[in-house]
C-alpha positions, 0 to 999 in steps of 0.5 A: 499500499505504501509503495502504491502511494509513493508511485501514485501521489493521488492514490488517497484521492482515488479511494473516495467516490469522486464520481458525482459532479461536485466531488469530481470537480473538487478532486480536479481542483485539489490535483491542480493545486498540488500540481501548481504547488509542485511546479512552484516548489520546483522553480523555487528550488532551482533559483536562489533569487526566488528563494531570497524573494520568498524569504524576504516576503515571509520575513516581511509578513512576520515583521508586519504581524509582530508590529501589529501585535506589539503595537496593540500590546505596547500601545494599550499600555500608553493609552491617552485620554482625549476629548472627542466631539465626533459622537456629538456631531453624529447625534446632531446628524442623526436628529437631522436625518430623522426630521428629513424622514418626517418631512418626507412623510409629510410631503407624501401625506400632502400629495394624497387628496383625502389626507386629513393633514393636507391643510397644515403642519402636522403636530408630530413634527412640531412635537419632535422639534420641541423635544429637540429644544430640550436638547438645545438643538436649533432647527431652521427651514429656509428657502433656497435664498436662505430666508427662514420659513420655519424655526424652533422656539430657541432660534431667532434667525430670520435669514441664513447665509447658506454657503457659511452653513455648508462650509461649517458642516464640511469643516467639522467633518474634516477637522481633526482638532475640532473644538467646542463650537457650534455645528450645523447639519445641512440637508435639502428637503421639500417643505409645504410643497417648496424646495427648502433646506433643513438646518439643525444646529447645536454644540456637540456634547464632548465625550472622553475617549482613550487613544492608543499611543505609539511605542518605539518597542513596536518597530524595534520588535518588528525589525528584530523578528525580521532580522532573526527570521531572515538569519535563521532561514538563510543560515543553511544557504550561507553554510553552503556558500561557506562550504563552497568557499572552503572547498575552493581554498582546499583545491587552491592548495593543490588537492585536486582529489577534493570534491565539494558536495552538491546539496541543491538544484539551484545556482549554488548547486550548479556552482558546485557541479561546475567547480567539480567539473573544473577540478576534474578537467584541471586534474586531467590536464595536469595528468596529461601534461605529466604524461606529455612530459614523461613521453618527452623524456622517453622521446629523448631517450628513445631518439638517443638510443635509436640514433646512437646504435646505427651511428656507433656501427657506422663509426665502428666500420669507418674506423676499421676502414680507416685503420686498415682493419680488414684482410681482403678488399672483399671484407672492406667492401662488406664493411662499406656496405654495412655502413651505408645500410646503417646510414640509410636506416639513420636517414629514415629515422631522422626523416620520420622524426622530422615528419612526425614533429611537423604533423604533430605541430600542424606545421605542414599544410595539407593538399586535399583533393577529391579521391575515390578511396576504393580505387586508391586502395585497390591500386595500393594493394596490388603493390603489396601482393608480391611482398605478401606472397613472398612471406606466405601471406594472402591478401583478402580484399572486400572493397565495394565497386561504387565510388566513395569520394573523400577529400584527402592529401593523397601522398600522406594518406598513402603513407597511412595505408602503407604503414598499416599494411607494412605492419600487417606483413611484418607481424602476421603469423606465417602462413596466414592472411591479411583481410582488407575491407571497406564499408561506409554509411551516409557520412563516413567510410571505414577501412579495416585491416586485419591479420593473425598476430600474437595477442597484446595486453590492453596497455600495449594495444592502447600504446600502439599509436604512441611515438617510439612505441614498439611491441618488442621491449628490446627495441631491436631495429631488426624486428621493428622500424623507427617506432614512429610509423603508427604515430605518424599515421595517427597524426595524418588521420587526425589532421584529416578530422578522422579517427584511427584505432586498433582492436583485437578479437579471435586471435586477430588484431584489427586496425580501423581508419574512419574518414568523412565522405564528400 
């Protein structure tokens, strides 16, 4: 049951009969809310900016709530008594509105032809005005020009300035520091069939109220809550930043095996991943530089060995010739022949070394042209048929007839094929066969040269294309060449944006060359 719930997050919702309209709609609404929540959480988890914005909003809300609560608490402790006239003003307004209602009722009665009150003022209106006299409120009814047409017993005005009354009423409602002075409530009415103004005046009764005071503790507590909450929420992120900074310091000391922990999916997590990637890449570069330095030392050693051996022999035979260390002219001629043969070996080694250096530094330009590689390979294999038969080897070719065009430097690529075929002739088990095949897809053509040979170790197989590497550890020039043939082949192929590699299976070693088709 738990596994099912983990797989389906809505399994609990499916237990209830959400088949009726309101329940089904509620289920969809819950799923929508949960989906939006997960999407929002995902966006927040991937963005430090959104996390800081959300943290700031939470802290601001908490600070505002704290300010409101503390203002209520500390403000009530600093209550101040003030005289408030608003209640008296509202009471005068209330009496004026009640008179307006009575006058409206009077007007409706006058509009009825059979009404008994159609001839004069109703008594209840005068009674209401007399009751207001007991409360010291003055009541005036004026026409539109301000002439008084009705007044209460305590009023002596016969004419009223309407604009002053309106200003008094408006100022009293907006004046925050209203003092004890007369207030007038002003309403338009219909009195005895004429448009008039009702004015109720009086001095508002004062009431003592208590006003909550201001305390600096409210603001201080809100700021303190904001700072503390922001500190505790961002503490985890700050520890992560400090951890990244500490890891960077450790890496800066030279410890490239150290890796920082990726604790989040946001920009800090991305920074940790990039930092680990940078350290890993730097470590590979340093290892590659160390390997290059080691190969450079090996190159110097190997060059010294391969140059010194034939040079020593040449000097030895020349010394014998110089010192007349021979018995017959035929023996002297043999010494000269050996010295000449070793000189040719020395020249071949030096030429290979210069060519490899040029190809490795990309100093030698390529003269590319479109060539049918299958036709070029056919012609080259014809030259190797006779040497192969002399060594009891058979060349088996599988080359398609259709033209496979590639853009290559023909001379250099022939050098690659000659090196591969030459190695096959040299290291194949006799008698045997050499298989040469050519296959292609819509973008690349791949040459494969296979022959029976002694199995190599994985390290030896990977080092076949290293410079001056020979399978025989003795580095004998009788069984191997300069040790630069496959290294030169690799440089040529890579300069053509191709690939060359070796594999072994079933007692055979396979060399592959992959080039782009035109």
